[in-house]
Structures are given as structure tokens and as C-alpha cells.
KOLKOLLO-974477 format. One record per residue (C-alpha): residue in three letters; x, y, z. Coordinates in steps of 0.02 Angstrom, whole numbers. Example, Ala and Ser with C-alpha at 12.3 -4.5 7.8 and 13.67 -1.06 7.14 Angstrom:
BEGIN
residu | u | v | w
ALA | 615 | -225 | 390
SER | 684 | -53 | 357
! end
This chain:
BEGIN
residu | u | v | w
MET | 9515 | 7415 | 5
VAL | 9396 | 7452 | 148
GLY | 9349 | 7633 | 157
ALA | 9389 | 7668 | -25
ASP | 9272 | 7673 | -173
ALA | 9267 | 7496 | -243
PRO | 9243 | 7460 | -429
GLY | 9082 | 7369 | -384
GLY | 9017 | 7517 | -286
ARG | 8864 | 7531 | -396
ASP | 8805 | 7366 | -319
ARG | 8814 | 7439 | -144
PRO | 8641 | 7426 | -64
GLU | 8559 | 7594 | -32
PRO | 8466 | 7621 | 133
HIS | 8285 | 7563 | 122
PRO | 8140 | 7644 | 213
GLY | 8103 | 7476 | 295
THR | 8275 | 7464 | 373
PRO | 8266 | 7514 | 558
ALA | 8376 | 7650 | 631
VAL | 8541 | 7574 | 682
THR | 8624 | 7601 | 850
ARG | 8799 | 7532 | 870
PRO | 8804 | 7386 | 994
PRO | 8900 | 7423 | 1154
ARG | 9084 | 7380 | 1138
ALA | 9197 | 7331 | 1282
PRO | 9354 | 7434 | 1306
GLY | 9490 | 7371 | 1191
ASP | 9371 | 7284 | 1071
PRO | 9408 | 7324 | 888
ALA | 9290 | 7440 | 794
ASP | 9182 | 7369 | 655
GLU | 9292 | 7450 | 523
GLU | 9446 | 7366 | 597
LEU | 9359 | 7197 | 594
VAL | 9310 | 7222 | 412
ARG | 9491 | 7258 | 371
GLY | 9534 | 7095 | 458
VAL | 9407 | 7002 | 351
ALA | 9490 | 7079 | 197
THR | 9653 | 6995 | 250
GLY | 9565 | 6826 | 267
SER | 9539 | 6826 | 456
SER | 9395 | 6711 | 501
SER | 9405 | 6771 | 683
ALA | 9367 | 6948 | 621
LEU | 9213 | 6881 | 531
ALA | 9162 | 6791 | 690
GLY | 9181 | 6955 | 785
LEU | 9065 | 7044 | 664
TYR | 8938 | 6904 | 676
ASP | 8942 | 6905 | 867
ARG | 8913 | 7093 | 862
TRP | 8781 | 7104 | 724
GLY | 8712 | 6928 | 696
ARG | 8565 | 6943 | 815
ARG | 8507 | 7109 | 743
ALA | 8528 | 7043 | 566
TYR | 8422 | 6891 | 608
SER | 8286 | 6995 | 692
LEU | 8270 | 7102 | 536
ALA | 8270 | 6953 | 418
ARG | 8141 | 6864 | 527
ARG | 8023 | 7012 | 520
VAL | 8035 | 7021 | 330
CYS | 8032 | 6834 | 293
ALA | 7912 | 6777 | 429
ASP | 8003 | 6609 | 422
GLU | 8144 | 6559 | 538
GLY | 8235 | 6446 | 414
LEU | 8226 | 6573 | 274
ALA | 8286 | 6711 | 390
GLU | 8436 | 6606 | 443
ASP | 8480 | 6577 | 259
VAL | 8469 | 6764 | 226
VAL | 8587 | 6806 | 369
GLN | 8710 | 6673 | 312
GLU | 8705 | 6742 | 134
ALA | 8739 | 6917 | 200
PHE | 8890 | 6866 | 302
VAL | 8956 | 6758 | 160
ALA | 8945 | 6916 | 53
VAL | 9048 | 7009 | 183
TRP | 9177 | 6869 | 183
ARG | 9189 | 6860 | -6
ASP | 9197 | 7046 | -41
PRO | 9226 | 7154 | 113
GLY | 9278 | 7296 | -3
ARG | 9095 | 7326 | -43
PHE | 9082 | 7414 | 125
ASP | 9139 | 7595 | 115
ALA | 9165 | 7674 | 286
ALA | 9161 | 7847 | 207
ARG | 8978 | 7822 | 161
GLY | 8911 | 7764 | 328
SER | 8928 | 7639 | 470
PHE | 8952 | 7453 | 447
GLY | 8792 | 7415 | 542
THR | 8685 | 7521 | 427
TRP | 8767 | 7444 | 274
LEU | 8748 | 7265 | 338
LEU | 8566 | 7282 | 390
THR | 8523 | 7364 | 224
LEU | 8605 | 7216 | 137
VAL | 8507 | 7095 | 246
HIS | 8345 | 7186 | 207
HIS | 8376 | 7176 | 19
LYS | 8421 | 6992 | 28
ALA | 8268 | 6955 | 135
VAL | 8152 | 7040 | 12
ASP | 8233 | 6945 | -132
ALA | 8214 | 6781 | -36
VAL | 8029 | 6811 | -6
ARG | 8004 | 6849 | -190
ARG | 8095 | 6690 | -241
GLU | 7992 | 6585 | -121
SER | 7830 | 6660 | -185
ALA | 7880 | 6631 | -367
ALA | 7930 | 6451 | -330
ARG | 7765 | 6420 | -241
ARG | 7667 | 6489 | -388
ARG | 7765 | 6380 | -510
GLY | 7733 | 6227 | -402
GLU | 7548 | 6263 | -398
ARG | 7543 | 6280 | -588
VAL | 7632 | 6113 | -609
GLN | 7514 | 6025 | -490
ASP | 7364 | 6094 | -584
ASP | 7432 | 6041 | -755
PRO | 7373 | 5863 | -798
ALA | 7497 | 5856 | -942
VAL | 7644 | 5856 | -821
ALA | 7695 | 5677 | -785
PRO | 7772 | 5629 | -617
SER | 7959 | 5605 | -613
THR | 8018 | 5426 | -630
GLY | 8181 | 5460 | -537
PRO | 8361 | 5463 | -596
GLY | 8424 | 5327 | -712
ALA | 8582 | 5224 | -698
ASP | 8689 | 5358 | -781
GLN | 8628 | 5490 | -660
GLY | 8659 | 5374 | -514
ALA | 8837 | 5346 | -571
LEU | 8864 | 5534 | -585
ASP | 8793 | 5561 | -410
ALA | 8913 | 5430 | -341
LEU | 9058 | 5518 | -426
VAL | 9006 | 5684 | -351
ALA | 8992 | 5606 | -177
GLY | 9170 | 5540 | -193
GLU | 9234 | 5711 | -244
VAL | 9147 | 5789 | -93
ARG | 9230 | 5665 | 25
ASP | 9401 | 5701 | -50
ALA | 9371 | 5888 | -36
LEU | 9314 | 5875 | 145
ALA | 9477 | 5786 | 186
GLN | 9573 | 5940 | 129
LEU | 9483 | 6060 | 248
SER | 9555 | 6107 | 416
CYS | 9497 | 5998 | 561
PRO | 9387 | 6135 | 639
GLN | 9303 | 6173 | 471
ARG | 9273 | 5989 | 434
GLN | 9205 | 5958 | 610
ALA | 9083 | 6104 | 600
LEU | 9017 | 6054 | 429
ALA | 9004 | 5870 | 474
LEU | 8906 | 5903 | 633
ALA | 8789 | 6027 | 547
TYR | 8757 | 5940 | 381
TYR | 8784 | 5756 | 422
GLY | 8741 | 5757 | 606
GLY | 8591 | 5872 | 586
TYR | 8640 | 5985 | 731
THR | 8601 | 6171 | 736
GLN | 8744 | 6294 | 737
ARG | 8708 | 6334 | 919
GLU | 8717 | 6148 | 962
VAL | 8880 | 6132 | 865
ALA | 8950 | 6278 | 965
THR | 8903 | 6193 | 1129
MET | 8975 | 6026 | 1074
THR | 9141 | 6101 | 1016
GLY | 9157 | 6230 | 1155
VAL | 9170 | 6384 | 1044
ALA | 9059 | 6536 | 1011
VAL | 8917 | 6525 | 885
GLY | 9003 | 6659 | 782
THR | 9158 | 6550 | 771
VAL | 9055 | 6403 | 711
LYS | 8975 | 6511 | 578
SER | 9141 | 6579 | 518
ARG | 9212 | 6402 | 508
MET | 9063 | 6348 | 405
PHE | 9073 | 6501 | 293
THR | 9258 | 6477 | 256
GLY | 9239 | 6288 | 244
LEU | 9099 | 6299 | 117
GLN | 9195 | 6426 | 15
ARG | 9347 | 6311 | 15
LEU | 9237 | 6164 | -36
ARG | 9169 | 6262 | -183
ASP | 9346 | 6302 | -240
LEU | 9404 | 6123 | -221
LEU | 9253 | 6048 | -308
ALA | 9245 | 6169 | -454
ALA | 9390 | 6098 | -556
PRO | 9360 | 5910 | -525
LEU | 9175 | 5923 | -566
ASP | 9211 | 6020 | -725
GLU | 9336 | 5886 | -776
SER | 9214 | 5745 | -739
ALA | 9082 | 5831 | -844
ASP | 9203 | 5843 | -991
ASP | 9245 | 5657 | -976
ALA | 9065 | 5598 | -954
PRO | 8962 | 5523 | -1096
ASP | 8858 | 5647 | -1193
ASP | 8692 | 5589 | -1118
VAL | 8756 | 5607 | -939
ARG | 8834 | 5777 | -977
ASP | 8671 | 5837 | -1055
SER | 8568 | 5780 | -906
ARG | 8685 | 5872 | -788
GLY | 8677 | 6031 | -888
SER | 8488 | 6029 | -888
ARG | 8473 | 6039 | -699
! end
């Protein structure tokens, strides 16, 4: 419950010296407070999540951009942070500080982690390139191709079970290649609404795909199952 100590409270990010001082964005008369929006997210309200993004998304991105020094990586960090809010709003405890301070601290931690992951991946890539014993990949075999086709079919079936707005936002972004701002313009809604539709749509896709893919792995031949598990 928002405002109460959650069992996972030990995972709550502590303020970092690199996190800037937070001033609450101006709120129009009648607009809900951050805490009220978080309570809405806890009930499954995607519009409440959109409201939080509209209020804090730009500041979150500015912070992530300063840490990551890469626009794409910063966007991923902000999306991860708001997905975390959607999945577990109870991590925010109003008794311990404002939502803005909590969110920006979370963004800062995720940005630092993302930079570390990128640096580690770059170093691993450099080591592989310098190792003459590493042979180039020959590409997936017939079994892997069959598995990929199966997965693609499951994704199409799962997409069909999403709401029309969720499916439209994901299709335009991932298949059409449009940015979230362009999707917002094309569909006539706020950017925050597009983001919330994508957040909830992706979460629904994960839930829908989890069971079918597990079943397909159980039914697959041993060599295909082993190749999937080694990814």
C-alpha cells in the first residue's frame, strides 16, 4: 500500500549525492497530487501512470541524459523507471519523502547501472574481437529457424489479445519505427498516454507469452531446447 512500509522496502533507492535537488512541478488547481496518482497506479490505472509521466518524465530524462550521455540509453532508463513504478508502486513510501525525489533517485541508480552494463559489454566485445580463437557465427540452423517462426506466431496471437490502443501504440513504435512523440501526434493523444499504453501493453505481452513459450520449450526436441536455454 502506498505510504506504508513495503516488505521490499530494503530495495528502496536511497538519495544519491549526484541526484539534483527536486522542486515539485507546478500543478494546476484541481490536479491530483503525486501521491494520489501513485495510489491510482496501484489500482491499475494507466491514466494515473500517464499523469506521473507528464509531470516527471522530462526531468527524469534530463537526469538520465546527463548520466548516460546517450539519448537512446537515457530513454531506456526512463522507461525502465516508469515500468518499475507501474509494476510495484508500493515501493514508494510517502512517509519517507516526496515522489519526485524517490523517482529521480531511482532514475539515477538505473542510469548508473546502465552505463556500467554498456561499458562491460563494450569491454567483452573488444576482447572477443582481439581473440583469434573465436570463430565468426555461422547463423542459426534449421531448428533455430523453426523455433523463431513459432515464437513469431505466438507474438502475433498475443498482440491480438491486447486492447486496440495498446496494439496500435506498439505496432506504430516497433513495427512502424515511429518515435513515441510521433505516435502521440498520429493518434492524437499525449506522449504520456502513449508511454502508458506501451508499458501496460508490453507487460500484458510478457504475461501472455510466458506460458505458451514455456510449453513450446517443453515440447521441443532436446537439441532445440538446449540451444534456446543457452541464449
